TIGU-582340 format. One line per field, with one value per residue (C-alpha): x, y, z; residue number from 1. Coordinates in Angstrom, 3 decimals. Example, Ala and Ser with C-alpha at 12.3 -4.5 7.8 and 13.67 -1.06 7.14 Angstrom:
<pavos>
px <- c(12.300; 13.670)
py <- c(-4.500; -1.060)
pz <- c(7.800; 7.140)
resi <- c(1; 2)
</pavos>
This chain:
<pavos>
px <- c(-37.151; -39.551; -43.294; -43.313; -40.766; -42.678; -45.882; -44.194; -42.856; -46.221; -47.997; -45.406; -46.478; -49.985; -49.864; -46.501; -46.521; -50.222; -49.988; -48.730; -45.115; -44.927; -46.203; -48.241; -45.955; -47.743; -49.954; -50.028; -48.936; -47.169; -43.568; -41.968; -40.941; -37.660; -37.907; -35.884; -34.631; -30.968; -29.058; -27.726; -24.219; -24.162; -20.835; -20.427; -20.040; -19.509; -18.399; -18.028; -16.002; -15.998; -16.004; -15.520; -16.112; -15.237; -16.126; -14.098; -16.037; -16.051; -18.109; -15.734; -15.334; -18.396; -18.527; -21.686; -20.465; -19.008; -17.951; -20.486; -20.315; -22.632; -22.622; -24.296; -24.312; -24.562; -28.121; -29.313; -31.274; -30.118; -31.928; -30.299; -32.967; -33.190; -34.313; -32.903; -29.487; -28.772; -25.845; -27.435; -26.396; -22.935; -22.481; -23.294; -20.920; -18.224; -18.426; -17.882; -15.797; -18.032; -18.672; -20.753; -17.946; -14.147; -14.052; -15.299; -13.046; -13.013; -10.597; -11.052; -12.211; -12.303; -14.514; -14.084; -15.336; -15.240; -14.629; -15.826; -12.512; -13.144; -10.399; -11.239; -9.939; -10.156; -11.486; -9.855; -6.429; -7.153; -5.704; -7.825; -7.310; -8.057; -11.125; -12.452; -12.150; -14.358; -17.051; -19.622; -17.848; -18.034; -20.343; -23.198; -24.935; -28.412; -28.612; -31.477; -31.882; -31.442; -31.724; -28.564; -26.732; -27.392; -25.260; -27.576; -25.441; -25.105; -27.777; -28.725; -27.145; -23.872; -23.613; -24.198; -21.727; -19.031; -19.566; -19.201; -16.116; -14.478; -14.608; -13.493; -16.994; -17.462; -17.753; -21.401; -22.366; -25.419; -26.974; -26.164; -27.707; -30.888; -31.020; -30.561; -33.264; -35.667; -34.893; -35.890; -39.104; -37.972; -37.936; -34.473; -35.386; -34.758; -31.027; -31.319; -32.911; -31.440; -32.199; -34.473; -36.701; -37.432; -39.789; -38.513; -39.487; -37.771; -34.614; -34.556; -34.998; -31.994; -30.095; -30.978; -29.853; -26.554; -26.044; -26.558; -24.741; -21.488; -23.198; -21.854; -22.203; -23.437; -25.701; -26.005; -29.351; -29.488; -33.194; -34.049; -37.747; -37.480; -37.651; -40.563; -44.321; -46.316; -47.320; -43.826; -42.336; -44.348; -43.216; -39.549; -39.743; -41.267; -38.608; -35.759; -37.209; -37.593; -34.122; -32.542; -34.311; -33.577; -29.921; -29.080; -27.317; -26.791; -28.550; -27.828; -30.951; -30.726; -34.167; -36.287; -39.382; -40.360; -42.870; -40.098; -38.032; -40.929; -41.587; -38.078; -35.438; -34.127; -32.110; -32.261; -29.879; -31.320; -29.055; -29.185; -26.774; -23.992; -24.216; -26.024; -28.476; -30.199; -29.996; -31.675; -33.807; -36.573; -39.540; -38.142; -37.144; -40.556; -42.338; -40.165; -38.231; -35.887; -34.270; -36.471; -35.562; -36.730; -39.902; -40.528; -40.030; -42.536; -44.981; -45.058; -46.503; -50.236; -52.459; -55.339; -56.966; -57.135; -57.239; -55.724; -54.855; -51.607; -49.028; -45.335; -43.756; -40.245; -39.844; -37.139; -34.902; -31.606; -28.739; -26.150; -23.180; -20.723; -21.529; -23.162; -24.640; -22.391; -22.942; -25.877; -26.700; -30.405; -30.617; -31.900; -34.969; -35.364; -38.267; -36.298; -32.935; -30.893; -27.830; -25.457; -26.959; -25.534; -22.078; -21.335; -22.247; -23.844; -22.332; -24.351; -25.855; -27.670; -31.345; -32.514; -31.074; -28.433; -26.674; -28.673; -31.573; -29.398; -28.182; -29.413; -27.295; -29.276; -28.369; -31.929; -31.038; -27.716; -28.395; -25.125; -26.163; -27.616; -31.211; -31.438; -34.350; -36.396; -37.535; -39.282; -42.025; -41.287; -43.579; -45.166; -45.250; -45.271; -42.607; -43.009)
py <- c(147.427; 145.171; 145.546; 142.318; 143.704; 146.925; 144.999; 142.608; 145.418; 147.146; 143.943; 142.959; 145.568; 147.048; 150.804; 150.957; 153.054; 153.782; 155.363; 158.636; 157.543; 157.923; 161.497; 161.039; 158.998; 155.672; 155.637; 152.001; 152.944; 156.144; 155.001; 153.753; 150.138; 148.679; 146.064; 143.367; 142.547; 143.166; 139.870; 139.032; 138.639; 141.958; 143.761; 146.081; 149.729; 150.986; 149.126; 150.638; 148.452; 149.349; 153.089; 155.389; 159.151; 161.371; 164.929; 166.705; 169.452; 171.401; 168.650; 165.897; 163.286; 162.090; 159.152; 159.641; 156.817; 153.977; 150.833; 151.078; 148.497; 148.444; 147.508; 149.101; 146.943; 147.988; 148.967; 148.572; 150.982; 150.736; 152.532; 153.738; 154.499; 155.556; 158.329; 161.838; 161.780; 158.154; 159.043; 158.526; 161.823; 161.670; 158.289; 159.922; 162.796; 160.272; 158.678; 162.030; 163.556; 166.609; 167.377; 170.258; 171.014; 171.009; 169.196; 165.972; 163.422; 159.756; 158.033; 154.332; 151.704; 151.550; 153.305; 151.237; 152.571; 150.542; 152.806; 152.389; 150.722; 148.053; 149.390; 149.517; 152.469; 153.351; 156.917; 157.417; 157.278; 159.868; 163.357; 166.504; 166.731; 163.060; 163.239; 166.293; 164.282; 161.578; 163.912; 164.577; 162.436; 158.979; 159.742; 162.206; 163.622; 165.009; 167.209; 167.764; 171.466; 172.196; 175.956; 176.008; 173.895; 176.235; 179.345; 182.399; 184.557; 182.025; 180.791; 177.118; 176.574; 178.204; 176.036; 172.837; 174.021; 174.620; 171.118; 169.561; 171.643; 170.687; 167.043; 167.554; 167.248; 170.833; 170.058; 170.125; 171.420; 173.349; 170.252; 168.155; 170.741; 170.878; 167.066; 166.959; 169.529; 167.705; 164.386; 165.819; 167.332; 170.939; 173.155; 173.877; 177.537; 176.981; 177.079; 180.875; 181.258; 181.840; 179.741; 182.386; 182.214; 178.508; 176.686; 174.147; 171.245; 172.821; 173.410; 169.763; 168.689; 170.843; 169.126; 165.728; 166.914; 168.033; 164.669; 162.846; 165.357; 163.407; 159.996; 158.619; 154.935; 155.873; 158.592; 159.353; 160.976; 162.543; 162.837; 164.357; 164.882; 166.239; 169.951; 169.530; 169.499; 166.278; 166.587; 167.506; 164.659; 162.164; 163.745; 163.752; 160.157; 159.021; 160.958; 159.346; 155.866; 156.423; 157.878; 155.130; 152.498; 154.107; 154.909; 151.863; 153.974; 152.602; 154.687; 155.046; 156.653; 158.249; 158.655; 158.311; 157.657; 153.982; 154.539; 155.726; 152.660; 150.277; 151.829; 152.376; 150.211; 146.720; 146.425; 148.361; 149.093; 150.257; 152.581; 153.528; 155.722; 155.484; 151.731; 149.362; 147.273; 145.343; 144.880; 142.747; 142.634; 145.179; 142.833; 140.326; 142.936; 144.614; 141.271; 139.909; 142.605; 140.922; 143.751; 145.406; 148.826; 147.904; 146.440; 149.697; 151.777; 149.684; 149.655; 153.444; 153.472; 154.118; 151.525; 153.109; 149.714; 148.860; 152.109; 151.870; 154.335; 156.215; 155.147; 155.620; 152.675; 153.273; 154.872; 157.477; 159.128; 158.625; 158.751; 161.490; 160.163; 162.091; 159.477; 156.572; 153.658; 150.689; 147.419; 147.519; 151.185; 150.426; 148.603; 151.601; 151.740; 148.031; 146.134; 142.866; 143.996; 141.356; 141.806; 140.984; 143.825; 146.331; 144.742; 143.801; 145.132; 142.328; 141.337; 141.283; 137.792; 136.139; 137.053; 133.565; 130.522; 132.377; 135.659; 136.147; 137.357; 139.886; 140.358; 141.689; 142.945; 141.557; 139.109; 137.762; 135.835; 134.382; 130.785; 130.761; 133.544; 132.573; 133.722; 133.825; 131.470; 134.659; 135.069; 137.826; 136.752; 138.336; 141.184; 141.628; 145.137; 144.257; 141.542; 138.292)
pz <- c(21.149; 19.371; 19.673; 21.680; 24.101; 24.736; 25.252; 27.650; 29.787; 29.863; 30.839; 33.407; 35.894; 35.753; 35.677; 33.891; 31.851; 32.068; 35.536; 36.868; 36.783; 33.001; 32.967; 29.801; 27.579; 27.776; 24.689; 23.477; 19.971; 20.971; 20.609; 17.435; 17.976; 16.810; 14.075; 15.842; 19.296; 20.110; 20.203; 23.653; 22.235; 20.353; 20.501; 23.499; 22.496; 26.056; 29.176; 32.629; 34.984; 38.682; 37.940; 40.923; 40.803; 43.746; 44.696; 47.366; 49.098; 52.329; 54.016; 52.949; 50.252; 48.308; 45.911; 43.823; 41.579; 43.627; 41.774; 38.927; 36.128; 33.131; 29.444; 26.428; 23.299; 19.669; 18.749; 22.343; 24.536; 28.153; 30.966; 34.181; 36.776; 40.403; 42.720; 42.531; 44.165; 43.293; 41.005; 37.579; 36.018; 37.577; 35.900; 32.546; 33.270; 34.205; 30.761; 29.048; 31.865; 31.656; 35.310; 36.689; 39.158; 38.934; 42.257; 40.595; 38.946; 38.006; 40.375; 39.628; 37.186; 33.402; 30.838; 27.672; 24.334; 21.130; 18.154; 14.599; 13.749; 16.401; 18.662; 22.379; 24.395; 28.054; 28.127; 31.536; 29.878; 27.179; 27.390; 26.906; 23.129; 22.500; 24.725; 22.857; 19.636; 21.179; 22.519; 19.859; 17.251; 18.866; 21.804; 21.557; 24.618; 25.195; 28.294; 30.740; 30.040; 26.326; 26.815; 28.956; 26.368; 23.436; 22.982; 23.177; 20.837; 18.001; 15.645; 15.758; 12.361; 13.371; 16.490; 14.520; 11.880; 14.508; 15.861; 12.418; 11.653; 14.960; 13.917; 10.324; 8.870; 7.728; 4.026; 3.015; 6.459; 5.254; 3.691; 6.759; 9.099; 7.018; 7.085; 10.857; 11.546; 9.231; 10.946; 14.329; 12.996; 12.569; 9.524; 8.048; 8.592; 12.319; 11.518; 11.283; 14.701; 18.152; 21.235; 22.774; 19.708; 20.226; 22.572; 25.087; 22.863; 19.859; 21.891; 22.928; 19.309; 18.415; 21.253; 19.779; 16.335; 17.856; 19.571; 16.254; 14.027; 13.681; 13.480; 16.793; 17.699; 21.203; 22.571; 26.295; 27.108; 30.579; 31.491; 28.088; 28.890; 32.447; 31.553; 29.120; 29.578; 29.275; 25.619; 24.455; 26.523; 24.475; 21.214; 22.204; 23.421; 20.117; 18.243; 20.202; 19.669; 15.927; 15.435; 17.529; 15.441; 12.071; 12.734; 14.861; 17.478; 20.987; 23.644; 27.370; 28.807; 32.248; 33.816; 36.936; 34.812; 34.840; 32.043; 29.740; 30.636; 29.936; 26.532; 25.200; 26.903; 26.217; 29.431; 32.688; 35.565; 38.894; 40.868; 44.535; 46.519; 43.953; 43.314; 40.952; 42.992; 40.186; 36.428; 33.822; 30.668; 31.058; 30.674; 33.171; 35.721; 35.572; 35.869; 38.694; 40.565; 43.020; 44.972; 47.646; 46.247; 42.741; 44.214; 46.052; 42.907; 40.983; 43.904; 43.748; 40.230; 40.106; 38.443; 36.534; 35.929; 39.624; 41.634; 45.083; 47.861; 47.388; 49.955; 50.615; 48.820; 50.226; 53.629; 54.157; 51.572; 49.765; 52.320; 52.631; 50.663; 52.819; 55.465; 53.620; 55.593; 56.271; 54.419; 52.043; 51.572; 51.338; 54.680; 56.744; 54.457; 53.723; 55.352; 55.038; 56.474; 58.319; 60.562; 57.704; 55.671; 58.146; 58.115; 54.517; 51.095; 49.042; 45.687; 42.501; 42.440; 39.496; 39.690; 38.785; 37.051; 35.071; 34.475; 31.252; 33.414; 35.218; 38.769; 42.095; 44.996; 47.941; 50.687; 50.633; 47.512; 48.670; 49.790; 51.722; 54.089; 57.473; 57.481; 53.688; 53.948; 54.199; 50.611; 48.780; 46.430; 43.029; 42.120; 45.552; 46.881; 50.547; 50.533; 52.467)
resi <- c(1; 2; 3; 4; 5; 6; 7; 8; 9; 10; 11; 12; 13; 14; 15; 16; 17; 18; 19; 20; 21; 22; 23; 24; 25; 26; 27; 28; 29; 30; 31; 32; 33; 34; 35; 36; 37; 38; 39; 40; 41; 42; 43; 44; 45; 46; 47; 48; 49; 50; 51; 52; 53; 54; 55; 56; 57; 58; 59; 60; 61; 62; 63; 64; 65; 66; 67; 68; 69; 70; 71; 72; 73; 74; 75; 76; 77; 78; 79; 80; 81; 82; 83; 84; 85; 86; 87; 88; 89; 90; 91; 92; 93; 94; 95; 96; 97; 98; 99; 100; 101; 102; 103; 104; 105; 106; 107; 108; 109; 110; 111; 112; 113; 114; 115; 116; 117; 118; 119; 120; 121; 122; 123; 124; 125; 126; 127; 128; 129; 130; 131; 132; 133; 134; 135; 136; 137; 138; 139; 140; 141; 142; 143; 144; 145; 146; 147; 148; 149; 150; 151; 152; 153; 154; 155; 156; 157; 158; 159; 160; 161; 162; 163; 164; 165; 166; 167; 168; 169; 170; 171; 172; 173; 174; 175; 176; 177; 178; 179; 180; 181; 182; 183; 184; 185; 186; 187; 188; 189; 190; 191; 192; 193; 194; 195; 196; 197; 198; 199; 200; 201; 202; 203; 204; 205; 206; 207; 208; 209; 210; 211; 212; 213; 214; 215; 216; 217; 218; 219; 220; 221; 222; 223; 224; 225; 226; 227; 228; 229; 230; 231; 232; 233; 234; 235; 236; 237; 238; 239; 240; 241; 242; 243; 244; 245; 246; 247; 248; 249; 250; 251; 252; 253; 254; 255; 256; 257; 258; 259; 260; 261; 262; 263; 264; 265; 266; 267; 268; 269; 270; 271; 272; 273; 274; 275; 276; 277; 278; 279; 280; 281; 282; 283; 284; 285; 286; 287; 288; 289; 290; 291; 292; 293; 294; 295; 296; 297; 298; 299; 300; 301; 302; 303; 304; 305; 306; 307; 308; 309; 310; 311; 312; 313; 314; 315; 316; 317; 318; 319; 320; 321; 322; 323; 324; 325; 326; 327; 328; 329; 330; 331; 332; 333; 334; 335; 336; 337; 338; 339; 340; 341; 342; 343; 344; 345; 346; 347; 348; 349; 350; 351; 352; 353; 354; 355; 356; 357; 358; 359; 360; 361; 362; 363; 364; 365; 366; 367; 368; 369; 370; 371; 372; 373; 374; 375; 376; 377; 378; 379; 380; 381; 382; 383; 384)
</pavos>
């Protein structure tokens, strides 16, 4: 992200990331900026096309990921945001096929990964051995809770060494481990320690080192600052931004923190109840949110420059996906719902003049829908 891009996102919506939503990561110069913007036509590293993930449980069938499509391009930072329960983490798990339960599986769509040789493969078609070769080597992952990721009976160095050896990179492992730990701001001496001897921030730095150990083209970061205190969150965010810039790795960042998105991301996808409801360049989406859900998320961010009473920006809560609402899944909470919203799910429509500015899944912006003359003024919290 260039300095101009970060500044544009911060200025697009007052209080982002200077308000409470960023939880202390909004220092103006706090995040290392990327030297250049990512070209719009940069080569896609990862493409999800209509991906569906199902979980069969005692209450019935749940689709936490239901027809999700997104693209991460080389050198790009893409944010995936939404409330808890929207399906963000399950989307990340679907890419890696590392689910927290055996009852979950990807049942539809394509997960296309472009390798270093330029060959595109659908990860859904790979067997267990081929998929293990991809994990860590071509796609790194940073987990929410680093302490649960680290093996308590192995030293940090031994765990990193095993990872390198598993992918045929064991030669010179000691030097590589020392380099990795130094890159993430730790002393090489940490390689001799166990997880219980490290703080939460140090554990997360080790997790970042592990994700980058094999020099993957793509890193998936699943809420990497959630389990950390405010000060450490800022440090980890700066570290991720610097490493992403220096190594040119593509980053898919899963978060509910709009301040993080404003500071770090080039492009953002907004997810609700298992589906993408809006996507676009971060500065444009923050300046002119089109979907009522996105508008509600941004309205909930406090503005320290213009204090205002705290209010509920979006009534209700994320629906039960065992019995999701018909039509648009946001319609029970939407202040602008129309009859068609209850009957039919809206397609992703261009947000403005062209697809370059992203898409929004809302009938309000379909000129062919009866009643679509009701418009929502971009950026307003209270709609029309």
